[in-house]
N, C-alpha and C positions, 0 to 999 in steps of 0.2 A: 292546476297542473296542465301544461301544454303537452302535446303528444311527443315532442322531442324529449322532454324530461322522462316520459314513460318509456320511450325507446331506450334511453340510457339506463333506466332502472331495470328493464328486462335483461339487457346485456349483462349488467352487474349480477343479477340473480342467477342467470344461467352459468356465468363464470364461477360463481360460488358453488353451484351444483357440481361443476367439473372439478373444482379444487377438492371437494369433499368426496369425490369418487363414487357418486350415486350410481353411475352406470355399471359399476362393478360390484356394488353392494345391494342396496334395496331395490334398484331397477334392473338387476342382473337377469339376463334371459335364461340363465341356468336355474334360477330359483323356481321350484315347482309350483308355488303359488302364482308367480308371475306367468308361468306357462298356462296355468288353468284360467287365469284372467284373459289372456290373449285368445285362448281356444274358445272360450265362451263368447267373447266379443266377435270373433270371426265367424263362428257358427251362426250367431243371431243376424249379423250384418248380411251374410250371404243369403239367408232366408228372406230378409227385408228386400234386398235387391231382386231376388227372384220373384217374390210376390208382387212387387211394384212394376215388373216387366223390364227391368234394366239388364237382365241377363239374356243372352251372352254379352260379354264386354268387348268383343273384338273390334267393334266399330265406334266405341265410346271414347271421347276425349275426356281425360280426367286430370284434375289438378288437386294436389295435396298442399293446402296452406298450413305452414308450420310443419314441413315434412321431416324435420330432423335429419337422420342419416339414411332415410329412404326405405325403411323396412316395410311400411304399409304399401307403398307403390309396388314393391317387389311381390307382395302378397296378391295384389290385383293382377300382376302379370301371371302369376300362377293360376289365377282364376280365368285367364283367357284374354286379358287386356294386351293390346300390342304396345311394345315399348315406345314406338314413335308417337303414340297418343298419350303418353304419361309425362306429367310435368310436376315438379316440386318446387316450392317457394319457401324459403326460411330466412329469418332475420340474421342468423348467426353464420358468418363466413366459414368457421371450422366445421360446422355441420354439413354445409354444402360441399366443402372440399372432400370430406369423408364420403358423402353420398355419391359423388362422382367417381371416387375410387372404387366403391363397392358395386355400383350399378351404372357402368359407363354408357349403356344403351338407353338410359332414361335421361331426360332433360331436367337439370336442376338449376335454379337461379336464385342467387342471393338478393334479398330486398325486403323492404317494409311492405307488408300486405295492405297498407293504406293506399298504396298506388301500384296495383298489380300490372305488370308489363304485357297485357294481353288485350286483344280487341273485345268489343262488346259481344255478348252471346257466343263465347268461344268454346264452352265446355258443357258436356252432358252431366257430369258429376264433379263435385268439389268436396274433398274430405277436409273436415275441420275437427281435429282430434286434440282435446285438452289444450286448446289455444285461448279461447275467450276467458276461461277461468283464471288464466295467468295475467290477464290484462285488467289492471285495476282502474284505469282511466276510462270513463264512459265514452268520452269523445273518440278515443282511439278505437274502442270496440265498435262503435257505430260506424266509423269510417271503414273499418274492415268488412263489416257486414254489408255496407253499401257496395263496396268493391266486388265482393263475392256475388251479390245480386247483379251487378253490371256485367260480369263475364260469364254468368250462368245462363244458359238457354231456357226459354219457356218450357215448362214441364220437365226440366232438369231437376236434380236433387242435390242438396247438401247432405253428405254423410256425416252425421253428428255423433260425437262421443266426448262427453265432458262431465266434470263434477256437477252433481245436482245439490250437493250440500258443502258447506265450508269444511275445509280440512282442519282437523284438530292438531295436525302435526306439521303444517306448512302454512306460515303466515302470508306467503306470497300467492296463495290460491284462494279464490273466492268462488263458491258454488253458484251455478247458473240455474235458477229455477225455471220451470216451464213458462211462467209469465214473462220472465226476462228474455227467454228465447223468442217468444211471440213479439215482444217489443223490438228486438233486433232484426227479426225476420218477419215483418208484417207482410201479408200476402202470400204466405207459404202454408201448405197443409202439413201439420206436424204428425208424424207417425213414430212415436217414441215409447220406449219401455225402460223401466229401471233395471239396472244390471250392475255387476261387479261387486263381489264380496269385499268389504272394507279391506283395502290393500295391505295395511300393517298386520291384520289378522291372517289374511290369505297367505302371506309370505312366511308365516310361522307354523303352517300346518305340516310341513316336512313330509315324511313318508306317508302320512295319512291324507295327503291332499286329494288323491283320487276318490277316497271314501267320503271325506268331509266337505269338500268344496261344494258339491251339488246340493248337500243337505243345507249348508249355510246360505247358499244362493236362493233357497226357497223362502227365506225370511226377509220380507220387504225392508225392515228397518236396518238391515245390514247392507243393502244395495246403495252404493255411493255415486253411481253415474247414471246419466241418461244416454241411451243409444238408439239410433234410428235414422230416419230420413226426413228432411224438410223439403217438400216438393213445391217448386216454384209454380205459381198459377199462371 
C-alpha cells in the first residue's frame, strides 16, 4: 500500500464517521463519560507539562497534528498559550473550515502531515492525539513521525495521547504499544501513563459518572490509552 492509498482510505473512513453522526452520538461533548475522559486527560497533561518545565505556555510555539476542529488548541489558549503561537494541521478540509470559523485567532492549515509546511526546529510542543492509531500504513506513520521530529526543536516535546490497545469496536483503529512508539520516535525520552476508561463503558455511566469514573480509572485493565510527553533529546 502506498501512502496515497492510505490518504484516500483515511478520507473515506472519516467521511463515514461524519455520515454516521458520531460527533453527535458517541463522541458528543455533552456525554458525561466523554466529559470525564476529557477532564482526566487535561488534568494529567497539565501536570506533565508543569513537571517537565513547559509551563507557562505564553512563549511556546505549538502545533497540533490532526487538529480536528481546534478544540485542543483552544484548551492550550486557556492555559496561557498566545493564539499567534498556535497552529493546527489536518488532512480534512471540512475540519479546517470549521476550526477557522470557531477559532479565527488561531492558524489552521489543511494538509498531509507527511509534508508539514513549517521550517526545521519551528515548535516547542507538538500535539499528536489519536492520529497514529488511525494510520494503518507503516510507511505513512513513519513519514509523519519523521516530519514531527524535523519541525520540533531539541528538548521540545510531543504531547501524546492515543490508543494503546486495539479497539474492539472500530476496525479502523490499531493500538500503538510503547514499543511501537519507541520505534516511531527513536531518540525521545518517553514519559507516559495509561489512562482513559474504556470509552464505550465510560459513555454509559450516565448520572453515576462522577462516582464511578474515578473508581474504574483505578483499574489498569480498563485503561485504553497512553498519555504523556515524548521529549526530544
